[in-house]
DSSP file (Angstrom, degrees, kcal/mol; ACC not computed):
  #  RESIDUE AA STRUCTURE BP1 BP2  ACC     N-H-->O    O-->H-N    N-H-->O    O-->H-N    TCO  KAPPA ALPHA  PHI   PSI    X-CA   Y-CA   Z-CA
    1    1 A M              0   0    0      0, 0.0     2,-0.1     0, 0.0     3,-0.0   0.000 360.0 360.0 360.0 130.1    0.0    0.0    0.0
    2    2 A S     >  -     0   0    0      1,-0.1     4,-2.1     4,-0.0     5,-0.1  -0.398 360.0-123.2 -80.5 158.1    1.4    3.3   -1.0
    3    3 A V  H  > S+     0   0    0      1,-0.2     4,-2.5     2,-0.2     5,-0.2   0.893 113.3  55.1 -63.7 -40.3    1.7    6.3    1.3
    4    4 A Q  H  > S+     0   0    0      1,-0.2     4,-2.3     2,-0.2    -1,-0.2   0.916 108.4  47.4 -61.2 -44.1   -0.3    8.4   -1.1
    5    5 A W  H  > S+     0   0    0      1,-0.2     4,-2.4     2,-0.2    -1,-0.2   0.909 111.9  50.9 -63.0 -42.2   -3.2    5.9   -1.0
    6    6 A E  H  X S+     0   0    0     -4,-2.1     4,-2.4     2,-0.2    -2,-0.2   0.894 109.8  49.7 -64.1 -40.9   -3.0    5.7    2.8
    7    7 A V  H  X S+     0   0    0     -4,-2.5     4,-2.4     2,-0.2    -1,-0.2   0.924 111.5  48.8 -64.1 -43.9   -3.2    9.5    3.1
    8    8 A K  H  X S+     0   0    0     -4,-2.3     4,-2.4     1,-0.2    -2,-0.2   0.910 110.9  50.8 -61.7 -41.9   -6.2    9.6    0.7
    9    9 A R  H  X S+     0   0    0     -4,-2.4     4,-2.4     1,-0.2    -2,-0.2   0.913 111.4  47.6 -62.2 -43.5   -7.9    6.8    2.7
   10   10 A L  H  X S+     0   0    0     -4,-2.4     4,-2.4     2,-0.2    -1,-0.2   0.881 111.0  50.8 -67.2 -38.1   -7.3    8.7    6.0
   11   11 A L  H  X S+     0   0    0     -4,-2.4     4,-2.3     2,-0.2    -2,-0.2   0.902 110.8  49.0 -65.4 -40.5   -8.6   12.0    4.5
   12   12 A R  H  X S+     0   0    0     -4,-2.4     4,-2.5     2,-0.2    -2,-0.2   0.929 111.7  49.4 -62.6 -44.4  -11.8   10.2    3.2
   13   13 A L  H  X S+     0   0    0     -4,-2.4     4,-2.6     1,-0.2    -2,-0.2   0.908 110.4  50.2 -61.5 -42.3  -12.3    8.7    6.7
   14   14 A A  H  X S+     0   0    0     -4,-2.4     4,-2.6     1,-0.2    -1,-0.2   0.901 110.2  50.4 -63.0 -40.5  -11.8   12.1    8.3
   15   15 A A  H  X S+     0   0    0     -4,-2.3     4,-2.4     2,-0.2    -2,-0.2   0.907 111.2  48.5 -64.0 -41.6  -14.4   13.6    5.9
   16   16 A V  H  X S+     0   0    0     -4,-2.5     4,-2.5     2,-0.2    -2,-0.2   0.933 112.4  48.3 -63.2 -45.9  -16.9   10.8    6.7
   17   17 A C  H  X S+     0   0    0     -4,-2.6     4,-2.6     1,-0.2    -2,-0.2   0.922 112.2  48.9 -61.2 -44.8  -16.4   11.3   10.4
   18   18 A L  H  X S+     0   0    0     -4,-2.6     4,-2.6     1,-0.2    -1,-0.2   0.908 111.4  49.7 -61.8 -42.6  -16.8   15.1   10.2
   19   19 A A  H  X S+     0   0    0     -4,-2.4     4,-2.4     2,-0.2    -1,-0.2   0.904 112.4  47.3 -63.9 -40.9  -20.0   14.7    8.1
   20   20 A L  H  X S+     0   0    0     -4,-2.5     4,-2.8     2,-0.2    -2,-0.2   0.896 112.1  49.3 -68.4 -39.6  -21.4   12.2   10.6
   21   21 A I  H  X S+     0   0    0     -4,-2.6     4,-2.3     2,-0.2     5,-0.2   0.926 111.8  49.6 -63.9 -43.5  -20.5   14.5   13.6
   22   22 A T  H  X S+     0   0    0     -4,-2.6     4,-1.2     1,-0.2    -2,-0.2   0.919 113.9  45.6 -60.4 -43.8  -22.1   17.4   11.8
   23   23 A A  H  < S+     0   0    0     -4,-2.4    -2,-0.2     1,-0.2    -1,-0.2   0.895 113.2  49.9 -66.7 -39.8  -25.3   15.3   11.1
   24   24 A A  H  < S+     0   0    0     -4,-2.8    11,-0.6     1,-0.2    -2,-0.2   0.861 122.4  31.0 -68.9 -35.8  -25.4   14.0   14.7
   25   25 A Y  H  < S+     0   0    0     -4,-2.3    -1,-0.2    -5,-0.2    -2,-0.2   0.437 102.8  94.7-104.4  -1.0  -25.1   17.4   16.3
   26   26 A G  S  < S-     0   0    0     -4,-1.2     8,-2.2    -5,-0.2     2,-0.3  -0.113  87.6 -78.9 -78.2-176.1  -26.8   19.5   13.7
   27   27 A L  B     -A   33   0A   0      6,-0.2    -1,-0.1     7,-0.1     5,-0.1  -0.660  40.8-133.7 -87.4 141.3  -30.4   20.5   13.7
   28   28 A S    >   -     0   0    0      4,-2.5     3,-1.7    -2,-0.3    -1,-0.1  -0.291  36.7 -92.3 -80.4 175.6  -33.1   18.0   12.6
   29   29 A A  T 3  S+     0   0    0      1,-0.3    -1,-0.1     2,-0.1    -2,-0.0   0.795 126.7  52.4 -61.5 -29.3  -35.8   19.0   10.2
   30   30 A C  T 3  S-     0   0    0      2,-0.2    -1,-0.3     1,-0.0    -3,-0.0   0.438 120.3-105.9 -89.6   2.0  -38.1   19.9   13.1
   31   31 A G  S <  S+     0   0    0     -3,-1.7    -2,-0.1     1,-0.3     3,-0.0   0.316  83.0 119.3  95.6  -9.2  -35.6   22.2   14.7
   32   32 A A  S    S-     0   0    0      1,-0.1    -4,-2.5    -5,-0.1    -1,-0.3  -0.663  77.2 -94.0 -88.2 146.5  -34.6   19.9   17.6
   33   33 A P  B >>  -A   27   0A   0      0, 0.0     3,-1.2     0, 0.0     4,-0.7  -0.328  30.9-127.5 -56.8 139.0  -31.0   18.8   17.9
   34   34 A A  G >4>S+     0   0    0     -8,-2.2     3,-1.0     1,-0.3     5,-0.7   0.838 107.0  62.5 -58.5 -35.0  -30.6   15.3   16.2
   35   35 A E  G >45S+     0   0    0    -11,-0.6     3,-0.9    -9,-0.3    -1,-0.3   0.805  97.3  57.8 -63.8 -27.8  -29.0   13.9   19.4
   36   36 A E  G <45S+     0   0    0     -3,-1.2    -1,-0.3     1,-0.2    -2,-0.2   0.738  94.9  64.7 -74.2 -21.2  -32.2   14.5   21.3
   37   37 A S  G <<5S-     0   0    0     -3,-1.0    -1,-0.2    -4,-0.7    -2,-0.2   0.664 103.7-130.3 -74.6 -14.2  -34.2   12.4   18.9
   38   38 A G  T < 5 +     0   0    0     -3,-0.9     2,-0.4    -4,-0.5    -3,-0.1   0.476  63.8 133.3  79.4   1.2  -32.2    9.4   20.0
   39   39 A E      < -     0   0    0     -5,-0.7    -1,-0.3   -15,-0.1    -2,-0.2  -0.727  53.5-132.8 -90.6 130.4  -31.5    8.5   16.4
   40   40 A E        -     0   0    0     -2,-0.4     3,-0.1     1,-0.1    18,-0.1  -0.492  13.7-128.5 -76.3 150.5  -27.9    7.6   15.4
   41   41 A A  S    S+     0   0    0      1,-0.2    17,-2.3    -2,-0.1     2,-0.3   0.877  89.0   3.6 -65.5 -37.4  -26.5    9.2   12.3
   42   42 A A  E     -B   57   0B   0     15,-0.2     2,-0.4    19,-0.1    -1,-0.2  -0.999  59.0-166.5-150.3 146.1  -25.4    5.8   10.9
   43   43 A T  E     -B   56   0B   0     13,-2.5    13,-2.7    -2,-0.3     2,-0.5  -0.988   6.4-160.0-130.2 146.0  -25.7    2.2   11.8
   44   44 A V  E     +B   55   0B   0     -2,-0.4    11,-0.2    11,-0.2    -2,-0.0  -0.977  16.0 178.4-126.3 115.7  -23.7   -0.7   10.2
   45   45 A E  E     -B   54   0B   0      9,-2.4     9,-3.4    -2,-0.5     2,-0.1  -0.966  29.2-119.9-122.3 131.1  -25.2   -4.2   10.7
   46   46 A P  E     -B   53   0B   0      0, 0.0     2,-0.7     0, 0.0     7,-0.3  -0.412  26.0-127.2 -63.4 141.3  -23.9   -7.5    9.3
   47   47 A I    >   -     0   0    0      5,-2.9     3,-1.8    -2,-0.1     5,-0.4  -0.846  34.2-111.1 -92.7 117.0  -26.3   -9.2    7.0
   48   48 A K  T 3  S+     0   0    0     -2,-0.7     3,-0.1     1,-0.3    -1,-0.0  -0.143  97.8  15.1 -52.4 132.6  -26.7  -12.8    8.3
   49   49 A G  T 3  S+     0   0    0      1,-0.3    -1,-0.3     2,-0.0     2,-0.3   0.532 115.7  80.0  81.8   7.4  -25.1  -15.4    6.1
   50   50 A T  S <  S-     0   0    0     -3,-1.8    -1,-0.3     2,-0.2    -3,-0.0  -0.808  79.8-124.6-133.8 175.3  -23.1  -13.0    4.0
   51   51 A H  S    S+     0   0    0     -2,-0.3     2,-0.3    -3,-0.1    -3,-0.1  -0.030  83.7  98.4-105.6  26.7  -19.9  -11.0    4.2
   52   52 A T        -     0   0    0     -5,-0.4    -5,-2.9    54,-0.0     2,-0.3  -0.809  60.4-145.1-118.6 154.0  -21.8   -7.8    3.6
   53   53 A N  E     -B   46   0B   0     -2,-0.3    54,-0.6    -7,-0.3     2,-0.6  -0.852  13.5-129.9-116.2 153.5  -23.2   -5.1    5.9
   54   54 A L  E     -BC  45 106B   0     -9,-3.4    -9,-2.4    -2,-0.3     2,-0.6  -0.921  22.9-158.3 -99.2 120.8  -26.3   -3.0    5.7
   55   55 A V  E     -BC  44 105B   0     50,-3.0    50,-2.7    -2,-0.6     2,-0.5  -0.896  10.1-173.3-101.7 122.5  -25.5    0.7    6.2
   56   56 A T  E     -BC  43 104B   0    -13,-2.7   -13,-2.5    -2,-0.6     2,-0.3  -0.972   0.8-171.0-119.7 127.7  -28.4    2.8    7.4
   57   57 A L  E     -B   42   0B   0     46,-2.5   -15,-0.2    -2,-0.5   -16,-0.1  -0.868  24.2-120.5-112.0 147.1  -28.2    6.5    7.6
   58   58 A N     >  -     0   0    0    -17,-2.3     4,-2.4    -2,-0.3     5,-0.2  -0.424  40.6 -99.9 -75.3 168.1  -30.7    8.9    9.2
   59   59 A K  H  > S+     0   0    0      1,-0.2     4,-2.3     2,-0.2     5,-0.2   0.889 122.3  50.6 -58.3 -43.1  -32.1   11.5    6.8
   60   60 A E  H  > S+     0   0    0      1,-0.2     4,-2.8     2,-0.2    -1,-0.2   0.906 110.8  48.6 -64.1 -41.8  -29.8   14.3    7.9
   61   61 A A  H  > S+     0   0    0      2,-0.2     4,-2.6     1,-0.2    -1,-0.2   0.913 110.9  50.9 -64.4 -42.1  -26.6   12.1    7.6
   62   62 A S  H  X>S+     0   0    0     -4,-2.4     5,-2.0     1,-0.2     4,-0.7   0.908 113.8  44.5 -61.6 -41.9  -27.7   11.0    4.1
   63   63 A E  H  <5S+     0   0    0     -4,-2.3     3,-0.4    -5,-0.2    -2,-0.2   0.895 112.2  52.2 -68.8 -40.1  -28.2   14.7    3.1
   64   64 A T  H  <5S+     0   0    0     -4,-2.8    -2,-0.2     1,-0.2    -1,-0.2   0.904 111.7  46.1 -62.9 -41.2  -25.0   15.8    4.7
   65   65 A L  H  <5S-     0   0    0     -4,-2.6    -1,-0.2    -5,-0.2    -2,-0.2   0.633 109.1-128.2 -76.7 -13.0  -23.0   13.1    2.8
   66   66 A G  T  <5 -     0   0    0     -4,-0.7    -3,-0.2    -3,-0.4    -4,-0.1   0.808  35.7-174.6  73.2  30.6  -24.9   14.1   -0.4
   67   67 A I      < -     0   0    0     -5,-2.0     2,-0.3    -6,-0.2    69,-0.2  -0.371   3.0-178.3 -62.7 131.4  -26.0   10.5   -1.3
   68   68 A K  E     -D  135   0B   0     67,-1.9    66,-2.9    -2,-0.1    67,-1.5  -0.980   3.1-170.6-131.0 145.5  -27.7   10.3   -4.6
   69   69 A T  E     -D  133   0B   0     -2,-0.3     2,-0.3    64,-0.3    64,-0.2  -0.878   8.6-176.1-131.2 163.7  -29.2    7.2   -6.3
   70   70 A T  E     -D  132   0B   0     62,-2.2    62,-3.2    -2,-0.3     2,-0.3  -0.965  33.1-100.1-151.1 160.1  -30.7    6.2   -9.7
   71   71 A A  E     -D  131   0B   0     -2,-0.3    60,-0.2    60,-0.3     2,-0.2  -0.608  34.4-113.8 -85.6 142.7  -32.3    3.0  -11.0
   72   72 A I        -     0   0    0     58,-2.5    57,-3.1    55,-0.3     9,-0.2  -0.527  36.7-152.4 -66.6 137.3  -30.4    0.4  -13.0
   73   73 A T  E     -H   80   0C   0      7,-2.5     7,-2.9    55,-0.2     2,-0.4  -0.506   6.3-125.6-104.1 177.6  -31.8    0.3  -16.6
   74   74 A Q  E     +H   79   0C   0      5,-0.2     2,-0.4    -2,-0.2     5,-0.2  -0.995  25.9 173.1-129.7 132.5  -32.0   -2.5  -19.1
   75   75 A E  E >  S-H   78   0C   0      3,-2.7     3,-1.9    -2,-0.4    -2,-0.0  -0.991  71.5  -9.2-138.2 128.3  -30.7   -2.3  -22.6
   76   76 A G  T 3  S-     0   0    0     -2,-0.4     3,-0.1     1,-0.3    -1,-0.1   0.841 129.1 -54.1  57.1  35.2  -30.4   -5.2  -25.1
   77   77 A G  T 3  S+     0   0    0      1,-0.2     2,-0.4     0, 0.0    -1,-0.3   0.516 117.9 106.9  79.9   4.1  -31.3   -7.7  -22.3
   78   78 A R  E <  S-H   75   0C   0     -3,-1.9    -3,-2.7    49,-0.0    -1,-0.2  -0.905  73.4-114.6-118.3 145.3  -28.5   -6.5  -20.0
   79   79 A A  E     -H   74   0C   0     -2,-0.4    43,-2.7    43,-0.3     2,-0.4  -0.557  34.9-164.4 -72.3 139.4  -28.6   -4.4  -16.8
   80   80 A V  E     +HI  73 121C   0     -7,-2.9    -7,-2.5    -2,-0.2    41,-0.2  -0.994  10.7 179.4-132.1 131.2  -26.9   -1.0  -17.3
   81   81 A L  E     - I   0 120C   0     39,-2.1    39,-3.1    -2,-0.4    -9,-0.1  -0.922  36.5 -96.8-126.4 157.5  -25.8    1.4  -14.6
   82   82 A P  E >   - I   0 119C   0      0, 0.0     3,-2.3     0, 0.0     4,-0.4  -0.382  33.7-116.8 -70.0 151.6  -24.1    4.8  -14.9
   83   83 A D  G >  S+     0   0    0     35,-2.7     3,-1.1     1,-0.3    36,-0.1   0.747 112.6  68.5 -61.3 -22.2  -20.3    4.8  -14.5
   84   84 A T  G 3  S+     0   0    0     34,-0.3    -1,-0.3     1,-0.2    35,-0.1   0.652  95.7  55.6 -71.0 -13.6  -20.7    6.9  -11.4
   85   85 A A  G <  S+     0   0    0     -3,-2.3     2,-0.4    11,-0.1    12,-0.3   0.520  86.1 100.7 -92.9  -7.1  -22.3    3.9   -9.7
   86   86 A L    <   -     0   0    0     -3,-1.1     2,-0.4    -4,-0.4    10,-0.2  -0.664  52.7-171.5 -84.2 128.4  -19.2    1.7  -10.4
   87   87 A V  E     -E   95   0B   0      8,-2.6     8,-2.3    -2,-0.4     2,-0.5  -0.975  11.2-152.0-122.9 134.1  -16.8    1.2   -7.5
   88   88 A Y  E     -E   94   0B   0     -2,-0.4     6,-0.2     6,-0.2     2,-0.1  -0.910  13.9-143.2-103.3 126.8  -13.4   -0.5   -7.7
   89   89 A A    >   -     0   0    0      4,-3.0     3,-2.1    -2,-0.5     6,-0.0  -0.389  32.4-101.0 -78.3 165.3  -12.1   -2.2   -4.6
   90   90 A A  T 3  S+     0   0    0      1,-0.3    -1,-0.1     2,-0.1    -2,-0.0   0.824 124.6  53.6 -58.0 -32.4   -8.4   -2.1   -3.8
   91   91 A D  T 3  S-     0   0    0      2,-0.1    -1,-0.3     1,-0.0    -3,-0.0   0.443 122.2-106.0 -85.1   1.4   -8.0   -5.7   -5.1
   92   92 A G  S <  S+     0   0    0     -3,-2.1    -2,-0.1     1,-0.3    -1,-0.0   0.251  75.7 131.6  98.3 -13.1   -9.6   -4.7   -8.4
   93   93 A H        -     0   0    0     -5,-0.1    -4,-3.0     1,-0.1    -1,-0.3  -0.369  50.1-128.7 -73.2 159.2  -13.1   -6.3   -8.0
   94   94 A T  E     +EF  88 110B   0     16,-0.5    16,-1.9    -6,-0.2     2,-0.3  -0.797  33.7 153.0-112.8 149.0  -16.1   -4.2   -8.8
   95   95 A F  E     -EF  87 109B   0     -8,-2.3    -8,-2.6    -2,-0.3     2,-0.3  -0.948  22.9-149.2-156.0 174.6  -19.2   -3.5   -6.9
   96   96 A T  E     - F   0 108B   0     12,-2.1    12,-3.5    -2,-0.3     2,-0.6  -0.916  27.7-110.1-140.3 166.3  -22.0   -0.9   -6.5
   97   97 A Y  E     - F   0 107B   0     36,-0.3    36,-2.7   -12,-0.3     2,-0.2  -0.920  30.9-156.8-103.1 117.9  -24.1    0.1   -3.5
   98   98 A A  E     -GF 132 106B   0      8,-2.8     8,-2.4    -2,-0.6    34,-0.3  -0.615   6.0-147.8 -86.9 152.2  -27.7   -0.9   -3.9
   99   99 A S        +     0   0    0     32,-2.8    32,-0.4    -2,-0.2     6,-0.2  -0.830  18.4 175.9-123.4  90.7  -30.4    1.0   -2.0
  100  100 A P  S    S+     0   0    0      0, 0.0    -1,-0.1     0, 0.0     5,-0.1   0.803  76.3   9.2 -66.9 -28.5  -33.2   -1.4   -1.1
  101  101 A K  S >  S-     0   0    0      3,-0.5     3,-2.2    30,-0.1     0, 0.0  -0.950 105.1 -70.5-142.5 159.3  -35.0    1.3    0.9
  102  102 A P  T 3  S+     0   0    0      0, 0.0     3,-0.1     0, 0.0   -43,-0.1  -0.290 120.5   6.4 -54.0 133.6  -34.5    5.1    1.3
  103  103 A N  T 3  S+     0   0    0      1,-0.2   -46,-2.5   -47,-0.1     2,-0.4   0.609 106.4 110.1  66.7  15.7  -31.3    5.7    3.4
  104  104 A Q  E <   -C   56   0B   0     -3,-2.2    -3,-0.5   -48,-0.2     2,-0.4  -0.976  44.9-177.0-119.4 137.3  -30.3    2.0    3.4
  105  105 A Y  E     -C   55   0B   0    -50,-2.7   -50,-3.0    -2,-0.4     2,-0.4  -0.993   9.9-179.7-139.3 138.5  -27.3    0.8    1.4
  106  106 A V  E     -CF  54  98B   0     -8,-2.4    -8,-2.8    -2,-0.4     2,-0.2  -1.000  33.6-112.6-139.3 136.7  -25.8   -2.6    0.8
  107  107 A R  E     - F   0  97B   0    -54,-0.6     2,-0.5    -2,-0.4   -10,-0.2  -0.478  31.7-164.9 -67.8 132.4  -22.7   -3.5   -1.3
  108  108 A A  E     - F   0  96B   0    -12,-3.5   -12,-2.1    -2,-0.2     2,-0.1  -0.974  15.4-133.1-124.3 117.1  -23.7   -5.5   -4.4
  109  109 A E  E     - F   0  95B   0     -2,-0.5     2,-0.3   -14,-0.2   -14,-0.3  -0.410  29.2-173.1 -66.4 141.2  -20.9   -7.3   -6.3
  110  110 A I  E     - F   0  94B   0    -16,-1.9   -16,-0.5    15,-0.1     2,-0.5  -0.954  22.4-145.4-134.7 155.4  -21.0   -6.8  -10.0
  111  111 A T  E     -J  124   0C   0     13,-2.8    12,-3.4    -2,-0.3    13,-1.6  -0.990  23.4-139.7-119.6 122.0  -19.3   -8.3  -13.1
  112  112 A V  E     -J  122   0C   0     -2,-0.5    10,-0.2    10,-0.3     3,-0.1  -0.665  18.5-174.8 -85.7 129.0  -18.7   -5.7  -15.9
  113  113 A D  E    S-     0   0C   0      8,-2.9     2,-0.3    -2,-0.4     9,-0.2   0.904  70.1 -37.0 -80.7 -52.2  -19.2   -6.9  -19.4
  114  114 A R  E     -J  121   0C   0      7,-1.6     7,-2.8     2,-0.0     2,-0.5  -0.982  49.6-119.6-164.6 164.1  -18.0   -3.6  -20.9
  115  115 A I  E     -J  120   0C   0     -2,-0.3     2,-0.6     5,-0.2     5,-0.2  -0.971  22.8-172.1-115.0 125.8  -18.1    0.1  -20.5
  116  116 A D  E >   -J  119   0C   0      3,-2.8     3,-2.0    -2,-0.5     2,-0.5  -0.876  61.1 -61.6-121.0  95.4  -19.6    2.1  -23.3
  117  117 A G  T 3  S-     0   0    0     -2,-0.6     0, 0.0     1,-0.3     0, 0.0  -0.546 121.8 -13.5  66.3-117.4  -19.1    5.8  -22.7
  118  118 A R  T 3  S+     0   0    0     -2,-0.5   -35,-2.7    -3,-0.1     2,-0.4   0.325 121.0  94.0 -97.6   5.5  -20.8    6.6  -19.4
  119  119 A K  E <   -IJ  82 116C   0     -3,-2.0    -3,-2.8   -37,-0.2     2,-0.6  -0.834  59.6-154.9-105.0 137.0  -22.7    3.3  -19.3
  120  120 A V  E     -IJ  81 115C   0    -39,-3.1   -39,-2.1    -2,-0.4     2,-0.5  -0.941  11.4-155.4-108.7 113.5  -21.5    0.2  -17.5
  121  121 A I  E     -IJ  80 114C   0     -7,-2.8    -8,-2.9    -2,-0.6    -7,-1.6  -0.792  17.3-142.1 -92.0 125.0  -23.1   -2.9  -19.1
  122  122 A L  E     - J   0 112C   0    -43,-2.7   -43,-0.3    -2,-0.5   -10,-0.3  -0.628  28.4-172.7 -94.6 143.2  -23.2   -5.8  -16.6
  123  123 A K  E    S+     0   0C   0    -12,-3.4     2,-0.3     1,-0.4   -11,-0.2   0.765  88.8   7.2 -85.5 -38.8  -22.6   -9.5  -17.0
  124  124 A K  E    S+ J   0 111C   0    -13,-1.6   -13,-2.8   -45,-0.0    -1,-0.4  -0.999  90.9  84.1-147.1 140.3  -23.7  -10.1  -13.4
  125  125 A G  S    S-     0   0    0     -2,-0.3   -15,-0.1   -15,-0.2   -16,-0.1  -0.969  74.8 -18.2 158.7-168.4  -25.3   -7.9  -10.8
  126  126 A P  S    S-     0   0    0      0, 0.0     3,-0.1     0, 0.0    -4,-0.1  -0.246  72.2-105.5 -62.2 152.4  -28.5   -6.4   -9.5
  127  127 A P    >   -     0   0    0      0, 0.0     3,-1.8     0, 0.0   -55,-0.3  -0.259  44.8 -75.8 -76.7 165.7  -31.5   -6.4  -11.9
  128  128 A A  T 3  S+     0   0    0      1,-0.2   -55,-0.2   -57,-0.1     3,-0.1  -0.287 118.9  39.3 -55.7 143.6  -32.9   -3.5  -13.8
  129  129 A G  T 3  S+     0   0    0    -57,-3.1     2,-0.3     1,-0.4    -1,-0.2   0.134  81.7 128.3  97.7 -19.1  -35.0   -1.3  -11.5
  130  130 A T    <   -     0   0    0     -3,-1.8   -58,-2.5   -59,-0.1    -1,-0.4  -0.535  61.3-125.2 -70.6 130.7  -32.6   -1.6   -8.5
  131  131 A N  E     -D   71   0B   0    -32,-0.4   -32,-2.8    -2,-0.3     2,-0.3  -0.632  32.6-173.7 -76.7 132.9  -31.7    1.7   -7.1
  132  132 A V  E     -DG  70  98B   0    -62,-3.2   -62,-2.2    -2,-0.3     2,-0.4  -0.929  28.6-103.8-128.0 153.1  -27.9    2.2   -6.9
  133  133 A V  E     +D   69   0B   0    -36,-2.7   -36,-0.3    -2,-0.3   -64,-0.3  -0.597  33.7 171.8 -78.6 128.7  -25.7    5.0   -5.4
  134  134 A T  E    S+     0   0B   0    -66,-2.9     2,-0.4    -2,-0.4   -65,-0.2   0.615  73.6  33.2-107.9 -21.5  -24.2    7.4   -7.9
  135  135 A V  E    S+D   68   0B   0    -67,-1.5   -67,-1.9     1,-0.1    -1,-0.3  -0.988 115.6  28.8-136.0 125.4  -22.8    9.9   -5.4
  136  136 A G     >  +     0   0    0     -2,-0.4     4,-2.1   -69,-0.2     5,-0.2   0.491  67.7 128.5 109.8   5.9  -21.5    9.0   -2.0
  137  137 A S  H  > S+     0   0    0      1,-0.2     4,-2.7     2,-0.2     5,-0.2   0.889  74.8  53.1 -60.9 -40.1  -20.2    5.4   -2.5
  138  138 A Q  H  > S+     0   0    0      1,-0.2     4,-2.3     2,-0.2    -1,-0.2   0.886 108.6  50.1 -64.9 -37.4  -16.8    6.2   -1.1
  139  139 A E  H  > S+     0   0    0      2,-0.2     4,-2.3     1,-0.2    -1,-0.2   0.908 111.6  48.2 -65.9 -41.2  -18.4    7.6    2.1
  140  140 A L  H  X S+     0   0    0     -4,-2.1     4,-3.0     2,-0.2    -2,-0.2   0.901 110.5  51.6 -64.5 -40.7  -20.5    4.5    2.4
  141  141 A F  H  X S+     0   0    0     -4,-2.7     4,-2.1     2,-0.2     5,-0.2   0.916 109.9  49.9 -62.0 -42.7  -17.5    2.3    1.9
  142  142 A G  H  X>S+     0   0    0     -4,-2.3     4,-2.3     2,-0.2     5,-0.9   0.914 113.0  46.4 -61.3 -43.5  -15.7    4.2    4.6
  143  143 A L  H  X5S+     0   0    0     -4,-2.3     4,-1.0     3,-0.2    -2,-0.2   0.937 112.4  50.0 -63.0 -46.6  -18.6    3.8    7.0
  144  144 A E  H  <5S+     0   0    0     -4,-3.0    -1,-0.2     1,-0.2    -2,-0.2   0.850 124.1  28.6 -62.6 -35.1  -19.0    0.1    6.2
  145  145 A N  H  <5S+     0   0    0     -4,-2.1    -1,-0.2    -5,-0.2    -2,-0.2   0.632 134.2  21.8-104.8 -15.2  -15.3   -0.7    6.7
  146  146 A E  H  <5S+     0   0    0     -4,-2.3     2,-0.2    -5,-0.2    -3,-0.2   0.670  90.2  99.5-124.6 -29.2  -14.1    1.9    9.3
  147  147 A Y     << -     0   0    0     -4,-1.0  -103,-0.0    -5,-0.9    -4,-0.0  -0.457  43.4-175.7 -74.0 130.5  -17.0    3.3   11.3
  148  148 A E        -     0   0    0     -2,-0.2    -4,-0.0  -105,-0.0    -1,-0.0  -0.952  22.0-133.5-126.8 111.3  -17.6    1.8   14.7
  149  149 A P              0   0    0      0, 0.0  -106,-0.1     0, 0.0  -109,-0.0  -0.233 360.0 360.0 -61.1 152.8  -20.6    3.0   16.6
  150  150 A E              0   0    0      0, 0.0    -2,-0.0     0, 0.0     0, 0.0   0.463 360.0 360.0 -73.9 360.0  -20.1    4.0   20.3
């Protein structure tokens, strides 16, 4: 692991922590401090029988992190997602974050057939209609792998 990669990883982690602290101590939509609502900014729960976690953010944390999603489309019998939803792990495998419900995110392994401009055509992955994260994947990855609730 290079020093440059490690510095970038630490800066991303610091940004995620700052965003979560801001969301946790900021004002909620009704004007009361978020901490008084008893709701955590983020929770990370293992999904039984898998090596994957469910990341759940409260609304304020999701807005603070700027999470955006879009649905996977289908073209020529293949699922297609925008290139902004494609994430490369350090070991080179690819995945995306699916959003089964608002403010819930789970890593979904994908196999890329090809990339055509801004479109990623999948060999394997979630079906058309699945919502995937297009902005905020790195923050979710940081939460999933580094964040430890108190």
